[in-house]
C-alpha positions as CSV (number, residue, x, y, z in Angstrom):
1,M,27.7,-98.8,57.9
2,A,26.7,-95.8,60.0
3,D,24.0,-97.9,61.7
4,N,26.4,-100.7,62.4
5,P,29.9,-99.3,62.9
6,Q,31.3,-102.8,63.9
7,T,30.5,-104.2,60.4
8,L,33.4,-105.6,58.5
9,V,33.2,-105.0,54.8
10,L,35.0,-107.6,52.8
11,E,34.3,-106.2,49.4
12,E,32.3,-103.2,48.2
13,E,29.6,-103.8,45.6
14,A,31.1,-103.5,42.1
15,S,29.5,-101.2,39.6
16,R,29.5,-103.9,36.9
17,N,28.4,-107.5,36.8
18,D,31.4,-109.0,35.2
19,V,35.0,-110.0,36.0
20,D,37.0,-108.6,33.1
21,G,40.5,-107.2,32.9
22,P,43.6,-108.6,34.5
23,D,43.1,-112.1,35.7
24,P,43.1,-112.4,39.5
25,A,45.0,-115.4,40.8
26,Y,41.8,-117.0,42.3
27,R,40.5,-117.8,38.8
28,Y,43.5,-120.1,38.2
29,A,43.3,-121.8,41.6
30,D,41.7,-125.0,42.5
31,G,38.4,-124.4,44.3
32,A,37.6,-121.1,42.5
33,I,33.8,-120.7,42.2
34,I,31.2,-118.4,40.7
35,G,28.7,-117.8,43.5
36,V,25.1,-116.8,43.0
37,V,22.3,-116.0,45.5
38,L,18.7,-115.8,44.3
39,D,15.6,-115.5,46.5
40,G,17.6,-116.6,49.5
41,K,19.0,-119.7,47.8
42,S,22.7,-119.9,47.0
43,A,24.7,-121.9,44.5
44,A,28.3,-122.2,43.5
45,F,29.6,-123.2,40.1
46,Y,33.3,-124.3,39.9
47,F,35.1,-122.0,37.6
48,D,37.2,-124.7,35.9
49,S,34.2,-126.9,35.3
50,A,32.1,-124.1,33.9
51,Q,34.9,-123.0,31.6
52,S,35.5,-126.5,30.2
53,Q,31.9,-127.5,30.0
54,G,30.7,-124.5,28.2
55,P,27.5,-122.6,29.1
56,V,25.9,-124.1,32.2
57,N,22.1,-124.1,32.1
58,S,20.8,-124.5,35.6
59,K,18.2,-123.4,38.1
60,I,18.5,-121.6,41.4
61,A,15.4,-121.2,43.6
62,G,13.3,-122.3,40.7
63,R,14.7,-119.6,38.4
64,A,16.4,-120.6,35.2
65,V,20.0,-119.3,35.0
66,L,22.9,-119.4,32.6
67,V,26.5,-119.4,33.8
68,W,29.1,-118.6,31.1
69,V,32.9,-118.4,31.3
70,G,34.4,-117.3,28.0
71,G,37.7,-116.4,26.5
72,Q,40.0,-114.1,28.4
73,R,38.2,-115.7,31.5
74,R,35.1,-113.5,31.3
75,I,32.3,-114.5,33.5
76,R,28.6,-113.8,33.0
77,V,25.5,-115.0,34.7
78,Y,22.1,-114.4,33.1
79,S,18.5,-115.3,33.5
80,R,17.5,-117.8,30.8
81,N,14.0,-116.3,30.4
82,S,13.2,-114.2,27.4
83,E,9.8,-113.3,25.9
84,G,8.0,-115.7,28.3
85,R,10.2,-118.7,27.3
86,T,13.0,-120.5,29.1
87,L,16.0,-120.8,26.8
88,D,18.5,-123.6,26.8
89,F,21.9,-122.5,25.5
90,H,24.9,-124.2,24.0
91,E,28.0,-122.4,22.5
92,T,29.0,-122.5,18.8
93,D,31.8,-120.5,17.3
94,G,31.9,-118.1,20.3
95,W,28.2,-117.4,20.2
96,L,25.5,-118.6,22.6
97,V,22.7,-120.4,20.7
98,D,19.3,-121.3,22.0
99,S,18.9,-125.0,21.4
100,D,15.2,-124.8,20.6
101,T,14.7,-121.6,18.5
102,G,18.3,-121.1,17.2
103,P,18.9,-117.3,17.7
104,L,22.5,-116.2,18.2
105,W,23.3,-114.3,21.4
106,D,26.4,-112.4,22.3
107,P,27.7,-114.0,25.5
108,V,29.4,-110.8,26.7
109,S,26.5,-108.4,26.3
110,G,23.6,-110.9,26.6
111,A,21.9,-109.5,23.5
112,A,20.3,-111.5,20.8
113,V,22.1,-110.6,17.6
114,E,20.3,-112.9,15.1
115,G,17.0,-114.7,14.8
116,E,13.5,-114.2,15.9
117,L,14.6,-112.7,19.3
118,V,17.0,-110.1,17.8
119,G,17.1,-107.0,20.0
120,Q,16.2,-108.9,23.2
121,Q,18.5,-108.7,26.2
122,L,19.1,-111.4,28.8
123,D,18.8,-110.0,32.3
124,S,22.1,-110.1,34.2
125,I,22.2,-111.8,37.6
126,P,24.7,-110.6,40.2
127,F,27.5,-113.0,41.1
128,R,30.7,-113.2,43.1
129,A,33.9,-115.0,42.4
130,A,35.4,-116.6,45.5
131,Y,37.1,-119.8,46.8
132,D,34.7,-122.6,47.6
133,W,35.8,-122.7,51.3
134,A,35.1,-119.0,51.7
135,W,31.8,-119.1,49.9
136,Q,30.7,-122.0,52.1
137,D,31.6,-120.1,55.2
138,F,29.1,-117.4,54.2
139,F,26.5,-119.6,52.5
140,P,26.7,-123.0,54.2
141,E,23.5,-124.3,52.6
142,S,24.9,-123.7,49.0
143,V,24.5,-126.3,46.4
144,F,27.8,-126.8,44.5
145,Y,27.7,-127.5,40.8
146,P,28.6,-129.6,38.9
147,D,30.1,-131.7,41.7
148,F,29.9,-131.5,45.5
149,R,33.5,-130.9,46.6
150,R,33.3,-130.1,50.3
């Protein structure tokens, strides 16, 4: 900021990569998205679709990502790579399960809690919760998942 005093800061970087606690109104509103930027490519996942669909296995800039919205409206975004493999997740009884190898993962911490990958940790990916129209203003080339409401 010292180098660019005219800069307008909309939100300071959070110290955690989650959105827990009291539910902000935007998570109930139509058009709320989970925005992710990787390697200069941006994507937006509609909150309501991600919550109703379950874990979203996707790719951004060629990198495998998982977008998860759980109970109490918790949001997590992880890399789907672990031990040189790309994992494909579904949710069963509140746990993330790799469809190929079967280990159970804690969706809140990203840790494998059962199976051959126990002790492994998924890498968190930074994200922002926003409205689709605001995200598109800052990232006009974004791909919107699962539909293209513009």
